[in-house]
PASEBA-1860 file (N, C-alpha, C; in nm, 3 decimals):
! residues 73
1> MVDTVRIY> -1.603/-2.084/0.571/-1.648/-1.996/0.417/-1.751/-1.861/0.448 ~ -1.820/-1.866/0.528/-1.901/-1.783/0.550/-1.827/-1.635/0.601 ~ -1.748/-1.646/0.706/-1.656/-1.559/0.791/-1.557/-1.501/0.657 ~ -1.491/-1.600/0.638/-1.376/-1.529/0.507/-1.479/-1.427/0.400 ~ -1.619/-1.456/0.390/-1.651/-1.383/0.321/-1.703/-1.214/0.395 ~ -1.720/-1.269/0.469/-1.735/-1.102/0.544/-1.644/-1.058/0.591 ~ -1.546/-1.160/0.594/-1.414/-1.058/0.610/-1.388/-0.956/0.497 ~ -1.421/-1.007/0.374/-1.353/-0.966/0.207/-1.478/-0.834/0.216
9> IEATVAVA> -1.578/-0.855/0.238/-1.691/-0.811/0.221/-1.658/-0.620/0.349 ~ -1.641/-0.668/0.451/-1.643/-0.539/0.533/-1.487/-0.473/0.500 ~ -1.384/-0.572/0.418/-1.307/-0.457/0.427/-1.326/-0.393/0.273 ~ -1.342/-0.476/0.181/-1.472/-0.356/0.047/-1.539/-0.250/0.102 ~ -1.603/-0.292/0.199/-1.667/-0.117/0.238/-1.541/-0.042/0.318 ~ -1.463/-0.096/0.345/-1.303/-0.051/0.419/-1.285/0.047/0.374 ~ -1.219/-0.023/0.292/-1.173/0.033/0.163/-1.257/0.156/0.092 ~ -1.415/0.117/0.034/-1.435/0.209/0.001/-1.485/0.378/0.119
17> TMATLGVV> -1.496/0.272/0.191/-1.476/0.496/0.290/-1.402/0.548/0.327 ~ -1.280/0.439/0.269/-1.128/0.522/0.314/-1.153/0.642/0.120 ~ -1.144/0.577/0.040/-1.169/0.598/-0.080/-1.237/0.736/-0.099 ~ -1.406/0.756/-0.090/-1.485/0.795/-0.062/-1.474/0.960/0.030 ~ -1.410/0.910/0.143/-1.319/1.047/0.190/-1.268/1.101/0.180 ~ -1.154/1.007/0.067/-1.025/1.076/0.043/-1.063/1.172/-0.079 ~ -1.140/1.074/-0.194/-1.185/1.173/-0.295/-1.277/1.324/-0.276 ~ -1.347/1.301/-0.166/-1.436/1.423/-0.111/-1.333/1.530/-0.024
25> SGFAAFAL> -1.262/1.497/0.035/-1.176/1.568/0.070/-1.103/1.664/0.000 ~ -0.978/1.591/-0.104/-0.959/1.636/-0.176/-1.013/1.758/-0.237 ~ -1.167/1.684/-0.316/-1.189/1.798/-0.411/-1.239/1.962/-0.336 ~ -1.257/1.928/-0.217/-1.286/2.014/-0.139/-1.163/2.160/-0.076 ~ -1.049/2.037/-0.062/-0.916/2.112/-0.077/-0.853/2.171/-0.229 ~ -0.926/2.125/-0.339/-0.931/2.181/-0.421/-0.983/2.264/-0.482 ~ -1.116/2.295/-0.435/-1.231/2.403/-0.457/-1.146/2.540/-0.391 ~ -1.134/2.506/-0.234/-1.083/2.579/-0.165/-0.925/2.674/-0.219
33> TGDRALAF> -0.900/2.581/-0.284/-0.669/2.626/-0.291/-0.665/2.703/-0.407 ~ -0.726/2.533/-0.543/-0.713/2.535/-0.672/-0.537/2.489/-0.701 ~ -0.502/2.412/-0.569/-0.368/2.375/-0.608/-0.417/2.208/-0.625 ~ -0.347/2.150/-0.708/-0.359/1.995/-0.714/-0.311/1.935/-0.655 ~ -0.138/1.969/-0.636/-0.058/1.883/-0.555/-0.136/1.894/-0.412 ~ -0.168/2.004/-0.358/-0.204/2.013/-0.247/-0.327/1.919/-0.212 ~ -0.450/1.976/-0.282/-0.584/1.815/-0.313/-0.522/1.691/-0.331 ~ -0.424/1.690/-0.424/-0.353/1.559/-0.370/-0.317/1.472/-0.232
41> GVAAAAFL> -0.251/1.583/-0.173/-0.192/1.512/-0.073/-0.270/1.505/0.044 ~ -0.405/1.609/0.053/-0.488/1.572/0.116/-0.563/1.449/0.152 ~ -0.618/1.468/0.025/-0.682/1.302/-0.055/-0.581/1.181/0.017 ~ -0.479/1.190/-0.010/-0.394/1.060/0.055/-0.383/1.065/0.171 ~ -0.403/1.233/0.233/-0.356/1.196/0.452/-0.516/1.167/0.484 ~ -0.644/1.222/0.415/-0.753/1.139/0.467/-0.790/0.985/0.428 ~ -0.716/0.960/0.351/-0.741/0.793/0.317/-0.645/0.742/0.396 ~ -0.529/0.791/0.453/-0.420/0.722/0.513/-0.470/0.750/0.665
49> VTGIVLTV> -0.574/0.819/0.688/-0.587/0.851/0.863/-0.722/0.782/0.903 ~ -0.831/0.756/0.751/-0.954/0.693/0.787/-0.879/0.553/0.832 ~ -0.796/0.513/0.731/-0.781/0.372/0.736/-0.715/0.336/0.865 ~ -0.606/0.399/0.928/-0.598/0.446/1.043/-0.690/0.447/1.200 ~ -0.759/0.507/1.148/-0.888/0.491/1.273/-0.996/0.366/1.253 ~ -0.984/0.318/1.133/-1.037/0.207/1.098/-0.947/0.091/1.158 ~ -0.920/0.105/1.125/-0.804/-0.033/1.194/-0.807/-0.007/1.343 ~ -0.765/0.071/1.401/-0.792/0.107/1.541/-0.902/0.058/1.600
57> RQWRLTQT> -1.009/0.150/1.528/-1.123/0.066/1.577/-1.165/-0.065/1.584 ~ -1.101/-0.134/1.496/-1.105/-0.270/1.459/-1.044/-0.376/1.561 ~ -0.949/-0.293/1.589/-0.826/-0.382/1.646/-0.859/-0.364/1.849 ~ -0.967/-0.255/1.864/-1.028/-0.231/1.976/-1.150/-0.328/2.013 ~ -1.182/-0.317/1.912/-1.301/-0.441/1.907/-1.272/-0.584/1.915 ~ -1.152/-0.614/1.888/-1.176/-0.797/1.893/-1.065/-0.772/1.970 ~ -1.013/-0.733/2.068/-0.966/-0.671/2.213/-1.045/-0.782/2.337 ~ -1.006/-0.849/2.404/-1.068/-0.910/2.495/-1.100/-0.852/2.635
65> PPPPADPP> -1.189/-0.797/2.676/-1.204/-0.710/2.806/-1.166/-0.825/2.925 ~ -1.037/-0.723/3.025/-1.046/-0.820/3.132/-1.099/-0.865/3.259 ~ -1.061/-0.977/3.288/-1.113/-1.038/3.408/-1.150/-0.952/3.528 ~ -1.246/-0.953/3.579/-1.258/-0.894/3.716/-1.186/-0.904/3.778 ~ -1.146/-0.801/3.920/-1.024/-0.805/3.933/-1.122/-0.887/4.114 ~ -1.206/-0.880/4.101/-1.254/-0.957/4.244/-1.411/-1.012/4.164 ~ -1.400/-1.149/4.154/-1.495/-1.247/4.151/-1.627/-1.206/4.204 ~ -1.786/-1.224/4.194/-1.865/-1.179/4.262/-1.895/-1.336/4.340
73> N> -1.990/-1.301/4.425/-1.973/-1.451/4.561/-2.082/-1.472/4.482
END
């Protein structure tokens, strides 16, 4: 039960991080260019790239390290 709650909390934090970075980058793009379509595209791209980075990071953390080639004596 506790593990399930922890997973939901971590997912919520990840989505909040993705949304925050997307919104901030979208506002920055709009401030620099004044183009709403470009700002939306930048926000969507930042959201997706952040999601990919967090997914790869989580995947790498869950991988077990390979066994040592030569066991110690």
